[in-house]
mmCIF file as Biopython writes it, N, C-alpha, C and O atoms, coordinates in Angstrom:
data_model
#
loop_
_atom_site.group_PDB
_atom_site.id
_atom_site.type_symbol
_atom_site.label_atom_id
_atom_site.label_alt_id
_atom_site.label_comp_id
_atom_site.label_asym_id
_atom_site.label_entity_id
_atom_site.label_seq_id
_atom_site.pdbx_PDB_ins_code
_atom_site.Cartn_x
_atom_site.Cartn_y
_atom_site.Cartn_z
_atom_site.occupancy
_atom_site.B_iso_or_equiv
_atom_site.auth_seq_id
_atom_site.auth_asym_id
_atom_site.pdbx_PDB_model_num
ATOM 1   N N  . UNK A ? 1  ? 2.299   2.437   12.325 1.0 0.0 1  A 1 
ATOM 2   C CA . UNK A ? 1  ? 0.876   2.550   12.529 1.0 0.0 1  A 1 
ATOM 3   C C  . UNK A ? 1  ? 0.616   2.588   14.039 1.0 0.0 1  A 1 
ATOM 4   O O  . UNK A ? 1  ? 1.126   1.752   14.784 1.0 0.0 1  A 1 
ATOM 5   N N  . UNK A ? 2  ? -0.170  3.548   14.472 1.0 0.0 2  A 1 
ATOM 6   C CA . UNK A ? 2  ? -0.493  3.692   15.890 1.0 0.0 2  A 1 
ATOM 7   C C  . UNK A ? 2  ? -1.715  2.845   16.223 1.0 0.0 2  A 1 
ATOM 8   O O  . UNK A ? 2  ? -2.814  3.101   15.731 1.0 0.0 2  A 1 
ATOM 9   N N  . UNK A ? 3  ? -1.515  1.855   17.048 1.0 0.0 3  A 1 
ATOM 10  C CA . UNK A ? 3  ? -2.600  0.994   17.512 1.0 0.0 3  A 1 
ATOM 11  C C  . UNK A ? 3  ? -2.557  0.959   19.031 1.0 0.0 3  A 1 
ATOM 12  O O  . UNK A ? 3  ? -1.481  0.903   19.627 1.0 0.0 3  A 1 
ATOM 13  N N  . UNK A ? 4  ? -3.724  0.993   19.653 1.0 0.0 4  A 1 
ATOM 14  C CA . UNK A ? 4  ? -3.809  1.043   21.105 1.0 0.0 4  A 1 
ATOM 15  C C  . UNK A ? 4  ? -4.727  -0.057  21.615 1.0 0.0 4  A 1 
ATOM 16  O O  . UNK A ? 4  ? -5.557  -0.586  20.876 1.0 0.0 4  A 1 
ATOM 17  N N  . UNK A ? 5  ? -4.564  -0.393  22.896 1.0 0.0 5  A 1 
ATOM 18  C CA . UNK A ? 5  ? -5.443  -1.367  23.542 1.0 0.0 5  A 1 
ATOM 19  C C  . UNK A ? 5  ? -6.872  -0.829  23.489 1.0 0.0 5  A 1 
ATOM 20  O O  . UNK A ? 5  ? -7.115  0.330   23.827 1.0 0.0 5  A 1 
ATOM 21  N N  . UNK A ? 6  ? -7.803  -1.658  23.072 1.0 0.0 6  A 1 
ATOM 22  C CA . UNK A ? 6  ? -9.205  -1.255  22.965 1.0 0.0 6  A 1 
ATOM 23  C C  . UNK A ? 6  ? -9.637  -0.897  21.557 1.0 0.0 6  A 1 
ATOM 24  O O  . UNK A ? 6  ? -10.834 -0.801  21.287 1.0 0.0 6  A 1 
ATOM 25  N N  . UNK A ? 7  ? -8.682  -0.696  20.647 1.0 0.0 7  A 1 
ATOM 26  C CA . UNK A ? 7  ? -9.040  -0.419  19.251 1.0 0.0 7  A 1 
ATOM 27  C C  . UNK A ? 7  ? -9.747  -1.636  18.651 1.0 0.0 7  A 1 
ATOM 28  O O  . UNK A ? 7  ? -9.411  -2.778  18.965 1.0 0.0 7  A 1 
ATOM 29  N N  . UNK A ? 8  ? -10.716 -1.380  17.795 1.0 0.0 8  A 1 
ATOM 30  C CA . UNK A ? 8  ? -11.396 -2.448  17.064 1.0 0.0 8  A 1 
ATOM 31  C C  . UNK A ? 8  ? -10.991 -2.310  15.602 1.0 0.0 8  A 1 
ATOM 32  O O  . UNK A ? 8  ? -11.194 -1.264  14.984 1.0 0.0 8  A 1 
ATOM 33  N N  . UNK A ? 9  ? -10.414 -3.384  15.056 1.0 0.0 9  A 1 
ATOM 34  C CA . UNK A ? 9  ? -9.911  -3.352  13.687 1.0 0.0 9  A 1 
ATOM 35  C C  . UNK A ? 9  ? -10.616 -4.405  12.843 1.0 0.0 9  A 1 
ATOM 36  O O  . UNK A ? 9  ? -11.059 -5.437  13.348 1.0 0.0 9  A 1 
ATOM 37  N N  . UNK A ? 10 ? -10.711 -4.121  11.548 1.0 0.0 10 A 1 
ATOM 38  C CA . UNK A ? 10 ? -11.250 -5.082  10.585 1.0 0.0 10 A 1 
ATOM 39  C C  . UNK A ? 10 ? -10.077 -5.604  9.776  1.0 0.0 10 A 1 
ATOM 40  O O  . UNK A ? 10 ? -9.291  -4.824  9.238  1.0 0.0 10 A 1 
ATOM 41  N N  . UNK A ? 11 ? -9.956  -6.930  9.688  1.0 0.0 11 A 1 
ATOM 42  C CA . UNK A ? 11 ? -8.871  -7.540  8.938  1.0 0.0 11 A 1 
ATOM 43  C C  . UNK A ? 11 ? -9.341  -7.927  7.540  1.0 0.0 11 A 1 
ATOM 44  O O  . UNK A ? 11 ? -10.538 -8.048  7.282  1.0 0.0 11 A 1 
ATOM 45  N N  . UNK A ? 12 ? -8.375  -8.118  6.642  1.0 0.0 12 A 1 
ATOM 46  C CA . UNK A ? 12 ? -8.695  -8.443  5.251  1.0 0.0 12 A 1 
ATOM 47  C C  . UNK A ? 12 ? -9.341  -9.821  5.118  1.0 0.0 12 A 1 
ATOM 48  O O  . UNK A ? 12 ? -10.266 -10.003 4.327  1.0 0.0 12 A 1 
ATOM 49  N N  . UNK A ? 13 ? -8.852  -10.789 5.895  1.0 0.0 13 A 1 
ATOM 50  C CA . UNK A ? 13 ? -9.401  -12.144 5.837  1.0 0.0 13 A 1 
ATOM 51  C C  . UNK A ? 13 ? -10.221 -12.398 7.097  1.0 0.0 13 A 1 
ATOM 52  O O  . UNK A ? 13 ? -9.812  -12.002 8.188  1.0 0.0 13 A 1 
ATOM 53  N N  . UNK A ? 14 ? -11.364 -13.047 6.964  1.0 0.0 14 A 1 
ATOM 54  C CA . UNK A ? 14 ? -12.167 -13.337 8.158  1.0 0.0 14 A 1 
ATOM 55  C C  . UNK A ? 14 ? -11.577 -14.479 8.982  1.0 0.0 14 A 1 
ATOM 56  O O  . UNK A ? 14 ? -10.813 -15.299 8.473  1.0 0.0 14 A 1 
ATOM 57  N N  . UNK A ? 15 ? -11.939 -14.517 10.246 1.0 0.0 15 A 1 
ATOM 58  C CA . UNK A ? 15 ? -11.595 -15.609 11.151 1.0 0.0 15 A 1 
ATOM 59  C C  . UNK A ? 15 ? -12.402 -16.839 10.708 1.0 0.0 15 A 1 
ATOM 60  O O  . UNK A ? 15 ? -13.454 -16.666 10.093 1.0 0.0 15 A 1 
ATOM 61  N N  . UNK A ? 16 ? -11.962 -18.058 10.989 1.0 0.0 16 A 1 
ATOM 62  C CA . UNK A ? 16 ? -12.734 -19.246 10.581 1.0 0.0 16 A 1 
ATOM 63  C C  . UNK A ? 16 ? -14.186 -19.264 11.070 1.0 0.0 16 A 1 
ATOM 64  O O  . UNK A ? 16 ? -15.026 -19.940 10.476 1.0 0.0 16 A 1 
ATOM 65  N N  . UNK A ? 17 ? -14.489 -18.532 12.142 1.0 0.0 17 A 1 
ATOM 66  C CA . UNK A ? 17 ? -15.872 -18.490 12.634 1.0 0.0 17 A 1 
ATOM 67  C C  . UNK A ? 17 ? -16.747 -17.577 11.775 1.0 0.0 17 A 1 
ATOM 68  O O  . UNK A ? 17 ? -17.971 -17.603 11.900 1.0 0.0 17 A 1 
ATOM 69  N N  . UNK A ? 18 ? -16.134 -16.772 10.903 1.0 0.0 18 A 1 
ATOM 70  C CA . UNK A ? 18 ? -16.887 -15.890 10.020 1.0 0.0 18 A 1 
ATOM 71  C C  . UNK A ? 18 ? -16.755 -14.418 10.361 1.0 0.0 18 A 1 
ATOM 72  O O  . UNK A ? 18 ? -17.106 -13.566 9.545  1.0 0.0 18 A 1 
ATOM 73  N N  . UNK A ? 19 ? -16.257 -14.100 11.549 1.0 0.0 19 A 1 
ATOM 74  C CA . UNK A ? 19 ? -16.105 -12.699 11.952 1.0 0.0 19 A 1 
ATOM 75  C C  . UNK A ? 19 ? -14.816 -12.105 11.418 1.0 0.0 19 A 1 
ATOM 76  O O  . UNK A ? 19 ? -13.817 -12.808 11.263 1.0 0.0 19 A 1 
ATOM 77  N N  . UNK A ? 20 ? -14.839 -10.798 11.136 1.0 0.0 20 A 1 
ATOM 78  C CA . UNK A ? 20 ? -13.600 -10.156 10.683 1.0 0.0 20 A 1 
ATOM 79  C C  . UNK A ? 20 ? -13.282 -8.895  11.484 1.0 0.0 20 A 1 
ATOM 80  O O  . UNK A ? 20 ? -12.435 -8.106  11.067 1.0 0.0 20 A 1 
ATOM 81  N N  . UNK A ? 21 ? -13.942 -8.691  12.623 1.0 0.0 21 A 1 
ATOM 82  C CA . UNK A ? 21 ? -13.583 -7.567  13.486 1.0 0.0 21 A 1 
ATOM 83  C C  . UNK A ? 21 ? -12.944 -8.113  14.760 1.0 0.0 21 A 1 
ATOM 84  O O  . UNK A ? 21 ? -13.415 -9.090  15.342 1.0 0.0 21 A 1 
ATOM 85  N N  . UNK A ? 22 ? -11.866 -7.462  15.176 1.0 0.0 22 A 1 
ATOM 86  C CA . UNK A ? 22 ? -11.083 -7.915  16.316 1.0 0.0 22 A 1 
ATOM 87  C C  . UNK A ? 22 ? -10.790 -6.737  17.235 1.0 0.0 22 A 1 
ATOM 88  O O  . UNK A ? 22 ? -10.620 -5.607  16.778 1.0 0.0 22 A 1 
ATOM 89  N N  . UNK A ? 23 ? -10.733 -7.013  18.542 1.0 0.0 23 A 1 
ATOM 90  C CA . UNK A ? 23 ? -10.369 -6.013  19.541 1.0 0.0 23 A 1 
ATOM 91  C C  . UNK A ? 23 ? -8.930  -6.264  19.957 1.0 0.0 23 A 1 
ATOM 92  O O  . UNK A ? 23 ? -8.543  -7.408  20.192 1.0 0.0 23 A 1 
ATOM 93  N N  . UNK A ? 24 ? -8.132  -5.201  20.051 1.0 0.0 24 A 1 
ATOM 94  C CA . UNK A ? 24 ? -6.743  -5.326  20.471 1.0 0.0 24 A 1 
ATOM 95  C C  . UNK A ? 24 ? -6.695  -5.371  21.993 1.0 0.0 24 A 1 
ATOM 96  O O  . UNK A ? 24 ? -7.195  -4.472  22.670 1.0 0.0 24 A 1 
ATOM 97  N N  . UNK A ? 25 ? -6.082  -6.440  22.527 1.0 0.0 25 A 1 
ATOM 98  C CA . UNK A ? 25 ? -5.981  -6.620  23.974 1.0 0.0 25 A 1 
ATOM 99  C C  . UNK A ? 25 ? -4.596  -6.282  24.509 1.0 0.0 25 A 1 
ATOM 100 O O  . UNK A ? 25 ? -4.464  -5.886  25.667 1.0 0.0 25 A 1 
ATOM 101 N N  . UNK A ? 26 ? -3.556  -6.433  23.680 1.0 0.0 26 A 1 
ATOM 102 C CA . UNK A ? 26 ? -2.184  -6.163  24.109 1.0 0.0 26 A 1 
ATOM 103 C C  . UNK A ? 26 ? -1.407  -5.644  22.914 1.0 0.0 26 A 1 
ATOM 104 O O  . UNK A ? 26 ? -1.575  -6.127  21.795 1.0 0.0 26 A 1 
ATOM 105 N N  . UNK A ? 27 ? -0.552  -4.653  23.159 1.0 0.0 27 A 1 
ATOM 106 C CA . UNK A ? 27 ? 0.269   -4.097  22.090 1.0 0.0 27 A 1 
ATOM 107 C C  . UNK A ? 27 ? 1.739   -4.320  22.405 1.0 0.0 27 A 1 
ATOM 108 O O  . UNK A ? 27 ? 2.095   -4.736  23.508 1.0 0.0 27 A 1 
ATOM 109 N N  . UNK A ? 28 ? 2.578   -4.042  21.435 1.0 0.0 28 A 1 
ATOM 110 C CA . UNK A ? 28 ? 4.017   -4.217  21.570 1.0 0.0 28 A 1 
ATOM 111 C C  . UNK A ? 28 ? 4.531   -4.830  20.280 1.0 0.0 28 A 1 
ATOM 112 O O  . UNK A ? 28 ? 3.972   -4.597  19.208 1.0 0.0 28 A 1 
ATOM 113 N N  . UNK A ? 29 ? 5.601   -5.616  20.386 1.0 0.0 29 A 1 
ATOM 114 C CA . UNK A ? 29 ? 6.112   -6.301  19.200 1.0 0.0 29 A 1 
ATOM 115 C C  . UNK A ? 29 ? 5.144   -7.403  18.773 1.0 0.0 29 A 1 
ATOM 116 O O  . UNK A ? 29 ? 4.983   -7.674  17.583 1.0 0.0 29 A 1 
ATOM 117 N N  . UNK A ? 30 ? 4.505   -8.033  19.756 1.0 0.0 30 A 1 
ATOM 118 C CA . UNK A ? 30 ? 3.449   -9.008  19.491 1.0 0.0 30 A 1 
ATOM 119 C C  . UNK A ? 30 ? 2.134   -8.433  19.985 1.0 0.0 30 A 1 
ATOM 120 O O  . UNK A ? 30 ? 2.088   -7.754  21.011 1.0 0.0 30 A 1 
ATOM 121 N N  . UNK A ? 31 ? 1.074   -8.707  19.254 1.0 0.0 31 A 1 
ATOM 122 C CA . UNK A ? 31 ? -0.258  -8.240  19.628 1.0 0.0 31 A 1 
ATOM 123 C C  . UNK A ? 31 ? -1.102  -9.432  20.053 1.0 0.0 31 A 1 
ATOM 124 O O  . UNK A ? 31 ? -0.952  -10.535 19.527 1.0 0.0 31 A 1 
ATOM 125 N N  . UNK A ? 32 ? -1.985  -9.198  21.004 1.0 0.0 32 A 1 
ATOM 126 C CA . UNK A ? 32 ? -3.012  -10.187 21.331 1.0 0.0 32 A 1 
ATOM 127 C C  . UNK A ? 32 ? -4.330  -9.565  20.917 1.0 0.0 32 A 1 
ATOM 128 O O  . UNK A ? 32 ? -4.705  -8.500  21.408 1.0 0.0 32 A 1 
ATOM 129 N N  . UNK A ? 33 ? -5.029  -10.230 20.016 1.0 0.0 33 A 1 
ATOM 130 C CA . UNK A ? 33 ? -6.308  -9.718  19.535 1.0 0.0 33 A 1 
ATOM 131 C C  . UNK A ? 33 ? -7.397  -10.737 19.849 1.0 0.0 33 A 1 
ATOM 132 O O  . UNK A ? 33 ? -7.124  -11.930 19.982 1.0 0.0 33 A 1 
ATOM 133 N N  . UNK A ? 34 ? -8.630  -10.258 19.967 1.0 0.0 34 A 1 
ATOM 134 C CA . UNK A ? 34 ? -9.764  -11.126 20.292 1.0 0.0 34 A 1 
ATOM 135 C C  . UNK A ? 34 ? -10.814 -10.982 19.209 1.0 0.0 34 A 1 
ATOM 136 O O  . UNK A ? 34 ? -11.208 -9.869  18.860 1.0 0.0 34 A 1 
ATOM 137 N N  . UNK A ? 35 ? -11.266 -12.103 18.681 1.0 0.0 35 A 1 
ATOM 138 C CA . UNK A ? 35 ? -12.344 -12.104 17.692 1.0 0.0 35 A 1 
ATOM 139 C C  . UNK A ? 35 ? -13.619 -11.646 18.385 1.0 0.0 35 A 1 
ATOM 140 O O  . UNK A ? 35 ? -13.973 -12.174 19.439 1.0 0.0 35 A 1 
ATOM 141 N N  . UNK A ? 36 ? -14.310 -10.674 17.810 1.0 0.0 36 A 1 
ATOM 142 C CA . UNK A ? 36 ? -15.525 -10.151 18.426 1.0 0.0 36 A 1 
ATOM 143 C C  . UNK A ? 36 ? -16.734 -11.057 18.213 1.0 0.0 36 A 1 
ATOM 144 O O  . UNK A ? 36 ? -17.785 -10.828 18.812 1.0 0.0 36 A 1 
ATOM 145 N N  . UNK A ? 37 ? -16.602 -12.079 17.371 1.0 0.0 37 A 1 
ATOM 146 C CA . UNK A ? 37 ? -17.707 -13.005 17.127 1.0 0.0 37 A 1 
ATOM 147 C C  . UNK A ? 37 ? -17.665 -14.200 18.082 1.0 0.0 37 A 1 
ATOM 148 O O  . UNK A ? 37 ? -18.662 -14.512 18.733 1.0 0.0 37 A 1 
ATOM 149 N N  . UNK A ? 38 ? -16.498 -14.874 18.165 1.0 0.0 38 A 1 
ATOM 150 C CA . UNK A ? 38 ? -16.404 -16.099 18.971 1.0 0.0 38 A 1 
ATOM 151 C C  . UNK A ? 38 ? -15.545 -15.936 20.225 1.0 0.0 38 A 1 
ATOM 152 O O  . UNK A ? 38 ? -15.410 -16.884 20.999 1.0 0.0 38 A 1 
ATOM 153 N N  . UNK A ? 39 ? -14.969 -14.766 20.439 1.0 0.0 39 A 1 
ATOM 154 C CA . UNK A ? 39 ? -14.169 -14.443 21.628 1.0 0.0 39 A 1 
ATOM 155 C C  . UNK A ? 39 ? -12.836 -15.199 21.707 1.0 0.0 39 A 1 
ATOM 156 O O  . UNK A ? 39 ? -12.226 -15.230 22.776 1.0 0.0 39 A 1 
ATOM 157 N N  . UNK A ? 40 ? -12.371 -15.804 20.621 1.0 0.0 40 A 1 
ATOM 158 C CA . UNK A ? 40 ? -11.084 -16.483 20.604 1.0 0.0 40 A 1 
ATOM 159 C C  . UNK A ? 40 ? -9.959  -15.457 20.597 1.0 0.0 40 A 1 
ATOM 160 O O  . UNK A ? 40 ? -10.022 -14.461 19.876 1.0 0.0 40 A 1 
ATOM 161 N N  . UNK A ? 41 ? -8.923  -15.708 21.410 1.0 0.0 41 A 1 
ATOM 162 C CA . UNK A ? 41 ? -7.780  -14.801 21.465 1.0 0.0 41 A 1 
ATOM 163 C C  . UNK A ? 41 ? -6.646  -15.355 20.616 1.0 0.0 41 A 1 
ATOM 164 O O  . UNK A ? 41 ? -6.374  -16.555 20.628 1.0 0.0 41 A 1 
ATOM 165 N N  . UNK A ? 42 ? -5.988  -14.463 19.877 1.0 0.0 42 A 1 
ATOM 166 C CA . UNK A ? 42 ? -4.943  -14.838 18.934 1.0 0.0 42 A 1 
ATOM 167 C C  . UNK A ? 42 ? -3.719  -13.967 19.185 1.0 0.0 42 A 1 
ATOM 168 O O  . UNK A ? 42 ? -3.841  -12.756 19.372 1.0 0.0 42 A 1 
ATOM 169 N N  . UNK A ? 43 ? -2.533  -14.587 19.191 1.0 0.0 43 A 1 
ATOM 170 C CA . UNK A ? 43 ? -1.278  -13.838 19.246 1.0 0.0 43 A 1 
ATOM 171 C C  . UNK A ? 43 ? -0.775  -13.683 17.816 1.0 0.0 43 A 1 
ATOM 172 O O  . UNK A ? 43 ? -0.741  -14.651 17.056 1.0 0.0 43 A 1 
ATOM 173 N N  . UNK A ? 44 ? -0.382  -12.454 17.448 1.0 0.0 44 A 1 
ATOM 174 C CA . UNK A ? 44 ? 0.118   -12.181 16.096 1.0 0.0 44 A 1 
ATOM 175 C C  . UNK A ? 44 ? 1.190   -11.097 16.202 1.0 0.0 44 A 1 
ATOM 176 O O  . UNK A ? 44 ? 1.056   -10.166 16.997 1.0 0.0 44 A 1 
ATOM 177 N N  . UNK A ? 45 ? 2.254   -11.216 15.401 1.0 0.0 45 A 1 
ATOM 178 C CA . UNK A ? 45 ? 3.310   -10.208 15.498 1.0 0.0 45 A 1 
ATOM 179 C C  . UNK A ? 45 ? 2.922   -8.939  14.737 1.0 0.0 45 A 1 
ATOM 180 O O  . UNK A ? 45 ? 2.046   -8.959  13.873 1.0 0.0 45 A 1 
ATOM 181 N N  . UNK A ? 46 ? 3.590   -7.843  15.076 1.0 0.0 46 A 1 
ATOM 182 C CA . UNK A ? 46 ? 3.231   -6.521  14.549 1.0 0.0 46 A 1 
ATOM 183 C C  . UNK A ? 46 ? 3.254   -6.444  13.021 1.0 0.0 46 A 1 
ATOM 184 O O  . UNK A ? 46 ? 2.283   -5.958  12.442 1.0 0.0 46 A 1 
ATOM 185 N N  . UNK A ? 47 ? 4.315   -6.898  12.333 1.0 0.0 47 A 1 
ATOM 186 C CA . UNK A ? 47 ? 4.315   -6.771  10.863 1.0 0.0 47 A 1 
ATOM 187 C C  . UNK A ? 47 ? 3.148   -7.504  10.194 1.0 0.0 47 A 1 
ATOM 188 O O  . UNK A ? 47 ? 2.555   -6.986  9.248  1.0 0.0 47 A 1 
ATOM 189 N N  . UNK A ? 48 ? 2.816   -8.703  10.678 1.0 0.0 48 A 1 
ATOM 190 C CA . UNK A ? 48 ? 1.696   -9.450  10.091 1.0 0.0 48 A 1 
ATOM 191 C C  . UNK A ? 48 ? 0.379   -8.733  10.329 1.0 0.0 48 A 1 
ATOM 192 O O  . UNK A ? 48 ? -0.450  -8.639  9.425  1.0 0.0 48 A 1 
ATOM 193 N N  . UNK A ? 49 ? 0.178   -8.219  11.556 1.0 0.0 49 A 1 
ATOM 194 C CA . UNK A ? 49 ? -1.078  -7.537  11.865 1.0 0.0 49 A 1 
ATOM 195 C C  . UNK A ? 49 ? -1.229  -6.267  11.037 1.0 0.0 49 A 1 
ATOM 196 O O  . UNK A ? 49 ? -2.297  -6.018  10.479 1.0 0.0 49 A 1 
ATOM 197 N N  . UNK A ? 50 ? -0.167  -5.456  10.951 1.0 0.0 50 A 1 
ATOM 198 C CA . UNK A ? 50 ? -0.249  -4.209  10.183 1.0 0.0 50 A 1 
ATOM 199 C C  . UNK A ? 50 ? -0.543  -4.490  8.713  1.0 0.0 50 A 1 
ATOM 200 O O  . UNK A ? 50 ? -1.235  -3.709  8.061  1.0 0.0 50 A 1 
ATOM 201 N N  . UNK A ? 51 ? -0.028  -5.588  8.193  1.0 0.0 51 A 1 
ATOM 202 C CA . UNK A ? 51 ? -0.272  -5.958  6.798  1.0 0.0 51 A 1 
ATOM 203 C C  . UNK A ? 51 ? -1.722  -6.404  6.587  1.0 0.0 51 A 1 
ATOM 204 O O  . UNK A ? 51 ? -2.301  -6.162  5.528  1.0 0.0 51 A 1 
ATOM 205 N N  . UNK A ? 52 ? -2.303  -7.054  7.593  1.0 0.0 52 A 1 
ATOM 206 C CA . UNK A ? 52 ? -3.649  -7.633  7.452  1.0 0.0 52 A 1 
ATOM 207 C C  . UNK A ? 52 ? -4.787  -6.680  7.790  1.0 0.0 52 A 1 
ATOM 208 O O  . UNK A ? 52 ? -5.945  -6.990  7.512  1.0 0.0 52 A 1 
ATOM 209 N N  . UNK A ? 53 ? -4.485  -5.522  8.387  1.0 0.0 53 A 1 
ATOM 210 C CA . UNK A ? 53 ? -5.551  -4.595  8.765  1.0 0.0 53 A 1 
ATOM 211 C C  . UNK A ? 53 ? -6.142  -3.936  7.526  1.0 0.0 53 A 1 
ATOM 212 O O  . UNK A ? 53 ? -5.419  -3.378  6.700  1.0 0.0 53 A 1 
ATOM 213 N N  . UNK A ? 54 ? -7.461  -4.009  7.407  1.0 0.0 54 A 1 
ATOM 214 C CA . UNK A ? 54 ? -8.187  -3.352  6.320  1.0 0.0 54 A 1 
ATOM 215 C C  . UNK A ? 54 ? -8.546  -1.930  6.739  1.0 0.0 54 A 1 
ATOM 216 O O  . UNK A ? 54 ? -8.319  -0.982  5.987  1.0 0.0 54 A 1 
ATOM 217 N N  . UNK A ? 55 ? -9.113  -1.778  7.953  1.0 0.0 55 A 1 
ATOM 218 C CA . UNK A ? 55 ? -9.413  -0.449  8.480  1.0 0.0 55 A 1 
ATOM 219 C C  . UNK A ? 55 ? -9.613  -0.532  9.988  1.0 0.0 55 A 1 
ATOM 220 O O  . UNK A ? 55 ? -9.869  -1.601  10.542 1.0 0.0 55 A 1 
ATOM 221 N N  . UNK A ? 56 ? -9.490  0.621   10.636 1.0 0.0 56 A 1 
ATOM 222 C CA . UNK A ? 56 ? -9.722  0.727   12.067 1.0 0.0 56 A 1 
ATOM 223 C C  . UNK A ? 56 ? -11.170 1.178   12.249 1.0 0.0 56 A 1 
ATOM 224 O O  . UNK A ? 56 ? -11.548 2.266   11.814 1.0 0.0 56 A 1 
ATOM 225 N N  . UNK A ? 57 ? -11.975 0.336   12.895 1.0 0.0 57 A 1 
ATOM 226 C CA . UNK A ? 57 ? -13.398 0.626   13.064 1.0 0.0 57 A 1 
ATOM 227 C C  . UNK A ? 57 ? -13.644 1.578   14.227 1.0 0.0 57 A 1 
ATOM 228 O O  . UNK A ? 57 ? -14.468 2.487   14.124 1.0 0.0 57 A 1 
ATOM 229 N N  . UNK A ? 58 ? -12.940 1.374   15.325 1.0 0.0 58 A 1 
ATOM 230 C CA . UNK A ? 58 ? -13.115 2.206   16.510 1.0 0.0 58 A 1 
ATOM 231 C C  . UNK A ? 58 ? -11.755 2.401   17.152 1.0 0.0 58 A 1 
ATOM 232 O O  . UNK A ? 58 ? -11.074 1.428   17.476 1.0 0.0 58 A 1 
ATOM 233 N N  . UNK A ? 59 ? -11.357 3.647   17.339 1.0 0.0 59 A 1 
ATOM 234 C CA . UNK A ? 59 ? -10.044 3.943   17.896 1.0 0.0 59 A 1 
ATOM 235 C C  . UNK A ? 59 ? -10.178 4.478   19.313 1.0 0.0 59 A 1 
ATOM 236 O O  . UNK A ? 59 ? -10.978 5.377   19.575 1.0 0.0 59 A 1 
ATOM 237 N N  . UNK A ? 60 ? -9.387  3.918   20.226 1.0 0.0 60 A 1 
ATOM 238 C CA . UNK A ? 60 ? -9.303  4.411   21.599 1.0 0.0 60 A 1 
ATOM 239 C C  . UNK A ? 60 ? -8.105  5.347   21.670 1.0 0.0 60 A 1 
ATOM 240 O O  . UNK A ? 60 ? -7.023  5.011   21.189 1.0 0.0 60 A 1 
ATOM 241 N N  . UNK A ? 61 ? -8.292  6.492   22.253 1.0 0.0 61 A 1 
ATOM 242 C CA . UNK A ? 61 ? -7.177  7.411   22.440 1.0 0.0 61 A 1 
ATOM 243 C C  . UNK A ? 61 ? -6.396  7.004   23.680 1.0 0.0 61 A 1 
ATOM 244 O O  . UNK A ? 61 ? -6.987  6.554   24.662 1.0 0.0 61 A 1 
ATOM 245 N N  . UNK A ? 62 ? -5.054  7.158   23.649 1.0 0.0 62 A 1 
ATOM 246 C CA . UNK A ? 62 ? -4.232  6.725   24.792 1.0 0.0 62 A 1 
ATOM 247 C C  . UNK A ? 62 ? -4.489  7.533   26.040 1.0 0.0 62 A 1 
ATOM 248 O O  . UNK A ? 62 ? -3.871  7.282   27.076 1.0 0.0 62 A 1 
#
């Protein structure tokens, strides 16, 4: 799955704050994503993130 810095993704499960849209801040084997509701940053590995993505809301081209 092609994911780039700046993409906004919707995950299957919401964050504890209630938001379910996240912005990708760093890519690679591990991703750093930021909750768009509470601004909390989360580190998650690629297989877990790809499994949890419901849809890509906004895609940034490289």
